[in-house]
TORSEMI-796799 format. One record per residue (C-alpha): residue number from 1; residue in three letters; x, y, z. Coordinates in pm, 1 decimal. Each point is the difference from the previous one (the first is absolute). Layout:
residues N
[NUM 'ALA' [X Y Z]]
...
END
This chain:
residues 422
[1 'UNK' [17966.6 10521.8 2501.7]]
[2 'UNK' [218.7 176.8 -258.8]]
[3 'UNK' [140.1 328.5 102.4]]
[4 'UNK' [-110.5 328.6 -184.6]]
[5 'UNK' [149.1 45.7 -327.3]]
[6 'UNK' [225.4 276.6 103.4]]
[7 'UNK' [127.6 -178.2 300.8]]
[8 'UNK' [381.0 60.0 42.7]]
[9 'UNK' [228.2 -293.3 69.5]]
[10 'UNK' [348.7 15.8 -155.9]]
[11 'UNK' [72.5 -336.4 185.0]]
[12 'UNK' [-275.0 -168.0 -178.0]]
[13 'UNK' [64.6 -345.8 -152.4]]
[14 'UNK' [188.0 61.2 -337.9]]
[15 'UNK' [-246.7 -266.7 -164.8]]
[16 'UNK' [-336.1 2.2 164.9]]
[17 'UNK' [-126.7 -370.3 46.1]]
[18 'UNK' [-337.7 81.9 -164.2]]
[19 'UNK' [125.9 205.4 -285.6]]
[20 'UNK' [290.8 -250.0 -83.8]]
[21 'UNK' [-212.6 -314.7 60.4]]
[22 'UNK' [235.0 -110.5 294.0]]
[23 'UNK' [-107.3 -292.0 229.3]]
[24 'UNK' [-53.8 77.2 371.4]]
[25 'UNK' [318.2 -212.7 66.5]]
[26 'UNK' [188.5 202.1 -227.7]]
[27 'UNK' [-124.6 329.9 137.8]]
[28 'UNK' [87.7 -109.5 353.5]]
[29 'UNK' [356.1 -101.6 -69.1]]
[30 'UNK' [62.2 305.3 -224.0]]
[31 'UNK' [-165.9 227.1 279.0]]
[32 'UNK' [262.2 -168.2 271.3]]
[33 'UNK' [273.1 95.2 -244.8]]
[34 'UNK' [-113.6 365.2 -33.9]]
[35 'UNK' [-48.0 48.8 371.1]]
[36 'UNK' [337.9 -151.3 68.8]]
[37 'UNK' [140.7 261.0 -240.1]]
[38 'UNK' [-169.7 281.0 172.8]]
[39 'UNK' [80.2 -123.4 368.1]]
[40 'UNK' [365.2 -147.1 -42.8]]
[41 'UNK' [141.7 97.6 -333.1]]
[42 'UNK' [-69.6 359.6 -40.9]]
[43 'UNK' [140.3 124.5 346.2]]
[44 'UNK' [339.0 -182.7 -87.6]]
[45 'UNK' [47.6 68.5 -373.6]]
[46 'UNK' [170.1 336.4 28.5]]
[47 'UNK' [289.8 -109.0 246.8]]
[48 'UNK' [71.4 -298.3 -212.2]]
[49 'UNK' [16.3 201.4 -300.6]]
[50 'UNK' [217.5 261.9 147.0]]
[51 'UNK' [245.1 -246.0 165.4]]
[52 'UNK' [-6.2 -249.4 -279.0]]
[53 'UNK' [-78.9 -274.6 244.5]]
[54 'UNK' [-194.4 -309.3 -84.8]]
[55 'UNK' [-351.9 -14.5 197.6]]
[56 'UNK' [64.6 -362.5 158.2]]
[57 'UNK' [-233.9 94.5 261.8]]
[58 'UNK' [-292.7 44.2 -265.3]]
[59 'UNK' [56.9 -356.9 -103.9]]
[60 'UNK' [12.1 -130.6 371.9]]
[61 'UNK' [-330.8 177.2 44.5]]
[62 'UNK' [-129.4 -152.0 -331.7]]
[63 'UNK' [43.2 -346.9 143.4]]
[64 'UNK' [-263.0 53.6 263.4]]
[65 'UNK' [-233.5 152.8 -264.2]]
[66 'UNK' [21.6 -324.9 -209.6]]
[67 'UNK' [147.9 211.3 -276.8]]
[68 'UNK' [316.7 -191.0 -36.9]]
[69 'UNK' [-180.0 -296.5 -102.2]]
[70 'UNK' [-265.2 178.2 -195.7]]
[71 'UNK' [73.0 -207.3 -316.4]]
[72 'UNK' [81.0 -342.6 179.6]]
[73 'UNK' [-285.7 -235.3 -117.9]]
[74 'UNK' [-296.7 -59.9 254.9]]
[75 'UNK' [100.8 -375.4 -17.3]]
[76 'UNK' [353.7 70.2 144.1]]
[77 'UNK' [-141.4 226.9 257.7]]
[78 'UNK' [29.8 342.8 -169.0]]
[79 'UNK' [-266.6 267.5 -88.2]]
[80 'UNK' [-13.5 -117.1 -354.5]]
[81 'UNK' [-45.5 331.6 -170.0]]
[82 'UNK' [-18.0 -24.7 -385.3]]
[83 'UNK' [194.8 224.1 -234.1]]
[84 'UNK' [-257.5 282.5 -2.1]]
[85 'UNK' [-55.0 8.3 362.3]]
[86 'UNK' [376.9 5.7 63.1]]
[87 'UNK' [37.6 288.6 -238.2]]
[88 'UNK' [-274.1 230.1 151.4]]
[89 'UNK' [120.5 -58.3 339.2]]
[90 'UNK' [363.9 75.3 -111.2]]
[91 'UNK' [-115.5 347.1 -155.4]]
[92 'UNK' [-174.0 87.8 337.0]]
[93 'UNK' [335.2 -72.5 185.1]]
[94 'UNK' [171.5 220.9 -277.9]]
[95 'UNK' [-229.5 290.7 84.0]]
[96 'UNK' [155.0 44.8 343.1]]
[97 'UNK' [367.3 -140.8 -45.4]]
[98 'UNK' [137.1 -82.3 -368.2]]
[99 'UNK' [312.3 -141.2 140.6]]
[100 'UNK' [-177.7 -231.7 208.4]]
[101 'UNK' [-253.6 -110.4 -268.9]]
[102 'UNK' [262.0 -70.9 -254.2]]
[103 'UNK' [220.4 -181.4 236.2]]
[104 'UNK' [-317.2 -212.8 101.0]]
[105 'UNK' [-44.0 -76.2 -347.3]]
[106 'UNK' [337.9 -165.8 -18.0]]
[107 'UNK' [-68.2 -205.5 291.4]]
[108 'UNK' [-372.0 -94.8 -121.1]]
[109 'UNK' [117.0 -114.2 -344.0]]
[110 'UNK' [208.1 -290.9 167.4]]
[111 'UNK' [-349.0 -124.3 99.6]]
[112 'UNK' [-210.1 116.7 -280.2]]
[113 'UNK' [209.6 -166.1 -272.5]]
[114 'UNK' [65.0 -303.5 188.8]]
[115 'UNK' [-358.2 -19.2 90.9]]
[116 'UNK' [-297.4 85.0 -204.9]]
[117 'UNK' [197.2 76.7 -301.4]]
[118 'UNK' [194.4 -341.8 1.3]]
[119 'UNK' [-344.9 -167.0 69.7]]
[120 'UNK' [-103.0 131.2 -345.2]]
[121 'UNK' [291.1 -148.2 -192.6]]
[122 'UNK' [46.2 -372.0 -115.6]]
[123 'UNK' [240.7 -219.8 191.8]]
[124 'UNK' [54.0 -373.2 11.9]]
[125 'UNK' [-132.3 -180.1 317.6]]
[126 'UNK' [339.2 -45.2 116.3]]
[127 'UNK' [80.4 355.8 -33.4]]
[128 'UNK' [-326.2 120.8 157.6]]
[129 'UNK' [41.6 -215.4 307.6]]
[130 'UNK' [371.5 121.3 48.9]]
[131 'UNK' [-99.6 361.8 -67.3]]
[132 'UNK' [-285.2 -12.3 281.7]]
[133 'UNK' [249.6 -155.9 247.7]]
[134 'UNK' [257.1 265.6 -76.1]]
[135 'UNK' [-241.2 314.0 7.1]]
[136 'UNK' [-146.7 -141.1 328.1]]
[137 'UNK' [339.4 57.1 142.8]]
[138 'UNK' [30.7 385.1 -110.9]]
[139 'UNK' [-380.2 55.8 104.1]]
[140 'UNK' [70.1 -146.3 368.0]]
[141 'UNK' [298.8 218.1 25.3]]
[142 'UNK' [-219.6 319.1 -77.3]]
[143 'UNK' [-290.4 -93.2 219.1]]
[144 'UNK' [182.3 -175.9 282.7]]
[145 'UNK' [296.8 229.5 22.1]]
[146 'UNK' [-80.4 310.7 -190.8]]
[147 'UNK' [275.0 -54.8 -256.5]]
[148 'UNK' [18.4 278.0 -248.6]]
[149 'UNK' [92.5 -104.9 -363.7]]
[150 'UNK' [165.3 227.3 -255.0]]
[151 'UNK' [-2.9 -30.7 -389.1]]
[152 'UNK' [316.3 166.7 -151.7]]
[153 'UNK' [-56.7 -1.5 -381.0]]
[154 'UNK' [239.1 272.2 -170.8]]
[155 'UNK' [344.4 -66.8 -110.6]]
[156 'UNK' [85.6 295.0 -186.3]]
[157 'UNK' [-47.2 -183.4 -345.3]]
[158 'UNK' [-273.1 -124.4 -226.1]]
[159 'UNK' [-113.9 -299.5 203.1]]
[160 'UNK' [-244.0 181.6 232.0]]
[161 'UNK' [-182.4 114.7 -328.1]]
[162 'UNK' [-20.4 -370.7 -91.6]]
[163 'UNK' [203.0 9.4 -299.5]]
[164 'UNK' [303.3 -216.6 113.4]]
[165 'UNK' [94.7 -241.8 256.8]]
[166 'UNK' [60.4 116.0 357.0]]
[167 'UNK' [398.1 68.0 78.6]]
[168 'UNK' [-45.0 -129.1 337.5]]
[169 'UNK' [44.3 -376.9 -23.7]]
[170 'UNK' [-65.8 -314.3 185.4]]
[171 'UNK' [217.6 -300.6 -61.8]]
[172 'UNK' [-180.0 -329.7 103.8]]
[173 'UNK' [209.2 -204.6 266.5]]
[174 'UNK' [-117.8 -272.9 240.3]]
[175 'UNK' [-272.1 110.2 197.2]]
[176 'UNK' [-44.7 341.7 -166.8]]
[177 'UNK' [182.1 278.0 -171.9]]
[178 'UNK' [293.2 210.3 2.9]]
[179 'UNK' [-110.7 369.4 -73.8]]
[180 'UNK' [236.1 269.8 -115.5]]
[181 'UNK' [-113.9 347.6 -109.7]]
[182 'UNK' [-111.0 347.8 77.1]]
[183 'UNK' [-339.1 177.6 27.1]]
[184 'UNK' [-41.3 376.8 5.6]]
[185 'UNK' [-273.9 226.2 128.9]]
[186 'UNK' [-90.7 -304.8 234.6]]
[187 'UNK' [-273.4 118.6 198.6]]
[188 'UNK' [7.8 -119.2 367.9]]
[189 'UNK' [360.0 -63.3 -18.8]]
[190 'UNK' [137.8 -32.5 343.8]]
[191 'UNK' [-336.3 -26.1 142.7]]
[192 'UNK' [-166.3 -304.9 -150.3]]
[193 'UNK' [52.0 -375.0 150.3]]
[194 'UNK' [-5.2 -141.3 -360.2]]
[195 'UNK' [68.3 116.1 -346.3]]
[196 'UNK' [-199.9 -134.6 -250.6]]
[197 'UNK' [251.9 -0.7 -281.1]]
[198 'UNK' [-55.6 -60.7 -376.5]]
[199 'UNK' [303.4 -165.1 -135.6]]
[200 'UNK' [81.2 -221.1 -294.7]]
[201 'UNK' [61.4 -364.9 61.4]]
[202 'UNK' [330.6 -94.7 -184.0]]
[203 'UNK' [208.1 -297.5 1.1]]
[204 'UNK' [379.8 4.5 -99.6]]
[205 'UNK' [27.1 67.1 -370.5]]
[206 'UNK' [-372.2 63.2 -42.9]]
[207 'UNK' [-142.1 317.6 -191.5]]
[208 'UNK' [-224.6 230.8 204.2]]
[209 'UNK' [-343.9 -18.6 -85.6]]
[210 'UNK' [-291.5 187.1 136.9]]
[211 'UNK' [-203.9 -321.4 7.5]]
[212 'UNK' [238.8 -110.1 272.2]]
[213 'UNK' [-100.7 281.0 245.5]]
[214 'UNK' [-16.9 -99.9 345.7]]
[215 'UNK' [-169.9 166.6 287.4]]
[216 'UNK' [180.0 -64.1 314.5]]
[217 'UNK' [-46.0 104.9 367.3]]
[218 'UNK' [348.0 92.0 117.1]]
[219 'UNK' [42.7 49.5 383.1]]
[220 'UNK' [126.9 355.8 84.8]]
[221 'UNK' [255.6 -137.4 242.6]]
[222 'UNK' [120.9 -297.3 -246.1]]
[223 'UNK' [395.5 11.9 -33.8]]
[224 'UNK' [84.0 217.1 -319.1]]
[225 'UNK' [-280.0 238.3 5.9]]
[226 'UNK' [102.0 358.8 41.4]]
[227 'UNK' [-170.5 340.4 -15.8]]
[228 'UNK' [200.0 286.2 -131.7]]
[229 'UNK' [-28.9 360.4 -105.8]]
[230 'UNK' [-200.5 300.5 122.9]]
[231 'UNK' [-350.8 85.8 -43.5]]
[232 'UNK' [-61.3 369.4 -83.7]]
[233 'UNK' [-254.5 12.1 -284.4]]
[234 'UNK' [-270.7 216.4 -112.3]]
[235 'UNK' [-320.4 -127.5 161.5]]
[236 'UNK' [-73.1 -317.5 157.8]]
[237 'UNK' [276.7 41.9 237.1]]
[238 'UNK' [-152.1 -237.6 274.9]]
[239 'UNK' [6.9 -305.9 -254.2]]
[240 'UNK' [392.1 -0.6 56.1]]
[241 'UNK' [91.3 -174.3 -308.4]]
[242 'UNK' [358.0 -39.2 26.6]]
[243 'UNK' [212.3 -261.8 -202.0]]
[244 'UNK' [2.9 -378.3 75.8]]
[245 'UNK' [299.6 -195.6 -85.9]]
[246 'UNK' [2.5 -402.3 -11.1]]
[247 'UNK' [338.3 -161.9 32.7]]
[248 'UNK' [-9.6 -385.5 -18.3]]
[249 'UNK' [-314.1 -7.4 210.0]]
[250 'UNK' [-153.2 -357.3 62.0]]
[251 'UNK' [-367.7 4.7 -30.8]]
[252 'UNK' [-182.4 -315.9 99.5]]
[253 'UNK' [-252.3 -140.5 -266.9]]
[254 'UNK' [-254.6 45.1 258.1]]
[255 'UNK' [13.6 373.7 -54.4]]
[256 'UNK' [-131.3 -16.4 -333.7]]
[257 'UNK' [-318.0 217.1 -33.6]]
[258 'UNK' [-117.4 -115.3 -314.3]]
[259 'UNK' [110.8 -344.6 -189.1]]
[260 'UNK' [229.2 -17.3 -280.1]]
[261 'UNK' [-135.6 195.3 -317.6]]
[262 'UNK' [-310.8 112.4 173.0]]
[263 'UNK' [131.5 368.3 37.1]]
[264 'UNK' [57.0 26.0 -370.0]]
[265 'UNK' [-348.3 -159.7 -65.2]]
[266 'UNK' [-138.3 267.0 238.3]]
[267 'UNK' [170.2 284.4 -177.2]]
[268 'UNK' [-147.8 -117.3 -323.3]]
[269 'UNK' [-357.5 -106.7 100.6]]
[270 'UNK' [-56.8 227.5 307.7]]
[271 'UNK' [120.8 340.9 -118.0]]
[272 'UNK' [-207.4 193.3 259.0]]
[273 'UNK' [255.2 -130.9 258.1]]
[274 'UNK' [203.8 310.8 -94.9]]
[275 'UNK' [-278.3 252.8 79.5]]
[276 'UNK' [44.9 -23.5 356.4]]
[277 'UNK' [204.5 289.8 30.8]]
[278 'UNK' [-274.9 245.2 -117.6]]
[279 'UNK' [-221.3 -41.9 312.8]]
[280 'UNK' [237.8 230.6 189.2]]
[281 'UNK' [13.4 283.5 -258.2]]
[282 'UNK' [-384.0 -27.0 -23.1]]
[283 'UNK' [-13.1 51.8 353.8]]
[284 'UNK' [238.6 300.2 -19.5]]
[285 'UNK' [-220.1 149.9 -271.9]]
[286 'UNK' [-297.0 -13.3 235.6]]
[287 'UNK' [226.0 149.2 280.2]]
[288 'UNK' [90.1 313.0 -221.9]]
[289 'UNK' [-359.1 62.9 -72.6]]
[290 'UNK' [-111.5 -78.7 352.2]]
[291 'UNK' [278.5 279.4 135.5]]
[292 'UNK' [-119.4 249.5 -253.4]]
[293 'UNK' [-364.2 -25.2 112.3]]
[294 'UNK' [93.5 14.0 358.5]]
[295 'UNK' [244.5 266.6 -32.8]]
[296 'UNK' [-236.0 238.9 -198.6]]
[297 'UNK' [-281.7 -71.8 244.3]]
[298 'UNK' [229.6 136.4 292.3]]
[299 'UNK' [-11.7 -343.0 161.9]]
[300 'UNK' [387.3 -120.1 -28.7]]
[301 'UNK' [140.6 -69.3 318.5]]
[302 'UNK' [288.0 214.5 84.1]]
[303 'UNK' [-114.6 286.9 -208.2]]
[304 'UNK' [-225.7 291.5 94.8]]
[305 'UNK' [-372.2 -72.9 -69.2]]
[306 'UNK' [-2.0 263.9 -301.5]]
[307 'UNK' [-235.5 -101.0 -274.9]]
[308 'UNK' [128.6 48.9 -350.1]]
[309 'UNK' [-276.3 -187.0 -196.8]]
[310 'UNK' [-188.2 314.2 -111.9]]
[311 'UNK' [225.3 81.2 -288.8]]
[312 'UNK' [-109.5 -118.1 -342.0]]
[313 'UNK' [348.1 -94.4 -104.6]]
[314 'UNK' [22.4 -229.1 311.0]]
[315 'UNK' [-329.6 -148.9 -81.3]]
[316 'UNK' [78.5 -59.4 -377.6]]
[317 'UNK' [335.2 -178.6 108.4]]
[318 'UNK' [-166.7 -220.8 255.0]]
[319 'UNK' [-265.8 -113.4 -281.3]]
[320 'UNK' [294.8 -82.3 -225.3]]
[321 'UNK' [160.6 -184.9 253.1]]
[322 'UNK' [-296.2 -193.4 68.5]]
[323 'UNK' [-75.4 -71.9 -358.8]]
[324 'UNK' [350.4 -156.3 -29.3]]
[325 'UNK' [-50.9 -184.2 312.6]]
[326 'UNK' [-305.6 -154.5 -90.2]]
[327 'UNK' [139.2 -88.9 -355.7]]
[328 'UNK' [289.6 -177.6 159.9]]
[329 'UNK' [-197.5 -177.2 257.0]]
[330 'UNK' [-261.5 -142.5 -240.5]]
[331 'UNK' [264.8 -130.1 -247.6]]
[332 'UNK' [217.5 -140.4 289.8]]
[333 'UNK' [-302.5 -170.3 159.0]]
[334 'UNK' [-89.1 -155.4 -335.5]]
[335 'UNK' [364.5 -140.2 -35.7]]
[336 'UNK' [30.7 -156.2 335.7]]
[337 'UNK' [-342.3 -158.5 -37.2]]
[338 'UNK' [101.5 -173.4 -314.1]]
[339 'UNK' [321.1 -126.9 168.0]]
[340 'UNK' [2.5 -391.7 -95.1]]
[341 'UNK' [207.0 -267.0 -164.5]]
[342 'UNK' [-5.9 -0.7 -396.4]]
[343 'UNK' [-153.9 353.0 -19.7]]
[344 'UNK' [-129.6 119.3 -326.2]]
[345 'UNK' [212.0 239.6 -235.5]]
[346 'UNK' [-240.8 276.0 94.9]]
[347 'UNK' [40.1 -67.6 363.3]]
[348 'UNK' [366.7 18.2 -6.1]]
[349 'UNK' [5.5 322.1 -202.5]]
[350 'UNK' [-234.0 153.3 246.7]]
[351 'UNK' [239.2 -105.5 281.1]]
[352 'UNK' [272.7 179.7 -173.4]]
[353 'UNK' [-215.1 310.6 -26.7]]
[354 'UNK' [-98.0 -28.1 348.2]]
[355 'UNK' [362.1 -30.8 132.4]]
[356 'UNK' [116.8 303.2 -217.9]]
[357 'UNK' [-324.0 205.9 110.3]]
[358 'UNK' [54.4 -59.5 358.3]]
[359 'UNK' [382.8 73.6 4.5]]
[360 'UNK' [-28.0 329.9 -205.4]]
[361 'UNK' [-315.9 116.1 136.2]]
[362 'UNK' [94.1 -33.2 378.2]]
[363 'UNK' [289.0 232.4 -49.5]]
[364 'UNK' [-223.1 241.6 -230.2]]
[365 'UNK' [-247.5 27.4 254.3]]
[366 'UNK' [260.7 65.3 279.8]]
[367 'UNK' [152.2 277.8 -210.3]]
[368 'UNK' [-353.3 160.0 -61.2]]
[369 'UNK' [-62.2 -15.4 380.1]]
[370 'UNK' [329.4 169.5 70.9]]
[371 'UNK' [-118.3 288.0 -247.2]]
[372 'UNK' [-345.9 25.0 121.7]]
[373 'UNK' [77.6 11.3 374.2]]
[374 'UNK' [305.4 224.7 -21.3]]
[375 'UNK' [318.1 56.5 167.2]]
[376 'UNK' [-94.3 -86.4 352.6]]
[377 'UNK' [-102.2 -339.0 -101.9]]
[378 'UNK' [362.9 -82.2 -99.7]]
[379 'UNK' [128.0 0.8 368.7]]
[380 'UNK' [151.9 -311.6 91.7]]
[381 'UNK' [-229.3 11.7 321.6]]
[382 'UNK' [-275.5 -93.8 -229.7]]
[383 'UNK' [-33.3 -315.6 -209.3]]
[384 'UNK' [-65.7 140.5 -338.6]]
[385 'UNK' [382.6 44.6 -70.2]]
[386 'UNK' [57.1 -350.9 84.8]]
[387 'UNK' [-287.2 -123.5 -215.2]]
[388 'UNK' [147.7 171.2 -301.3]]
[389 'UNK' [346.9 -141.4 37.5]]
[390 'UNK' [-130.7 -347.1 75.7]]
[391 'UNK' [-231.3 20.5 -310.2]]
[392 'UNK' [279.7 136.1 -210.0]]
[393 'UNK' [193.4 -325.3 -79.9]]
[394 'UNK' [-296.5 -256.9 -53.3]]
[395 'UNK' [49.1 25.3 -382.0]]
[396 'UNK' [360.5 -118.4 27.7]]
[397 'UNK' [-102.4 -319.8 182.7]]
[398 'UNK' [72.8 -330.4 -171.5]]
[399 'UNK' [-101.1 -243.3 -134.4]]
[400 'UNK' [-274.6 243.3 -160.7]]
[401 'UNK' [145.9 345.3 -33.1]]
[402 'UNK' [-212.6 268.4 -144.2]]
[403 'UNK' [210.6 -28.4 -337.7]]
[404 'UNK' [-10.2 -369.6 1.3]]
[405 'UNK' [-406.9 12.3 34.2]]
[406 'UNK' [1.6 242.5 -298.3]]
[407 'UNK' [231.2 -210.1 -213.1]]
[408 'UNK' [-218.8 -317.2 59.2]]
[409 'UNK' [-314.7 159.1 -54.7]]
[410 'UNK' [102.7 150.3 -326.8]]
[411 'UNK' [180.1 -302.8 -132.5]]
[412 'UNK' [-268.3 -271.7 120.6]]
[413 'UNK' [-279.7 220.1 -118.0]]
[414 'UNK' [146.5 -2.5 -349.6]]
[415 'UNK' [156.2 -341.2 -13.4]]
[416 'UNK' [-141.4 -358.6 69.1]]
[417 'UNK' [206.8 -260.4 149.8]]
[418 'UNK' [242.5 -109.1 -268.9]]
[419 'UNK' [-65.5 268.5 -239.6]]
[420 'UNK' [302.0 145.0 -181.7]]
[421 'UNK' [62.1 279.7 -237.2]]
[422 'UNK' [145.3 -114.5 -351.4]]
END
């Protein structure tokens, strides 16, 4: 039986199963993530933000919920969530702790990219067999031992934007590779058990090429791996993204998360793989709206039960926030639903638009929440101040920053592949 139309539940699902045509299996899994966020993540979020400590206990608790293995294929013993299901579950976690949701994405991508995404890409029978054997090793670590994987991407140059080869290099040697290089803004640094490092396979005297990108799982305790620097950023303090250094690190060939050349194919043919940072910010947008409704209704824990909802200016502001939120959710849901290998040009453009919209609107909604709720809502004892800071830097995140999305949207709308101006 449906509740009355005016029923009030700010913790209702972000994407109702009937309205968004989700299956019962999807709804159950996403609901588990939402309840985990409410019960486990929300009470811990403020402390990790204040102290800039990694929420490793959240990841330990995720193991028992099956969330560490959410995208491991069912045939390998995992939950087998598809791209859309994972994204919505991640958004639900982002409502309650942005830092945990963003870090969790880095872990899950090691299974998402090597699992359902890789299954969509062509490989030789030999490569397919070798890949299935290697990824099984990684999956067993996660499911049996609770291993946490990171995904350091940025290097401070153009490589993370996909325009040049990665500066971190892997030199082929007997039995594996010798890795040298550096990754900055490396989420989970010092906390992960394995770093899923994107690097350029390059023999002596060979030119660096993006086509030779390798995706390697480097053990955190491998000789030559070092975590350096401080972590005191604006927002997402609990991700603890310090700098990683690799000095003559030997990595066995068994640690390949994708076969030779497959990551480059994925980047070209499965572009929605770079949309997985957006769920956290979709959740933060929802959280800012949820806070505003609860605060104006006098239902925010830690504040006096004073209602502020009767003022027309407050009502108009909430209406404007709701319009922006619904627009963002609709576009984003369509984009994550279209994720697949070899999408159409329109689908890729829509993915750029969705990424830009989520990253920009999350902070815009949080800013309007602050102005609407007023000064008391900015106390650090309440979550809105943290939501605002966490949402501020989403537009800066590679490989699809807000500026890159706009650049590609404009250029690819006006030019077909191969077209040049005389």
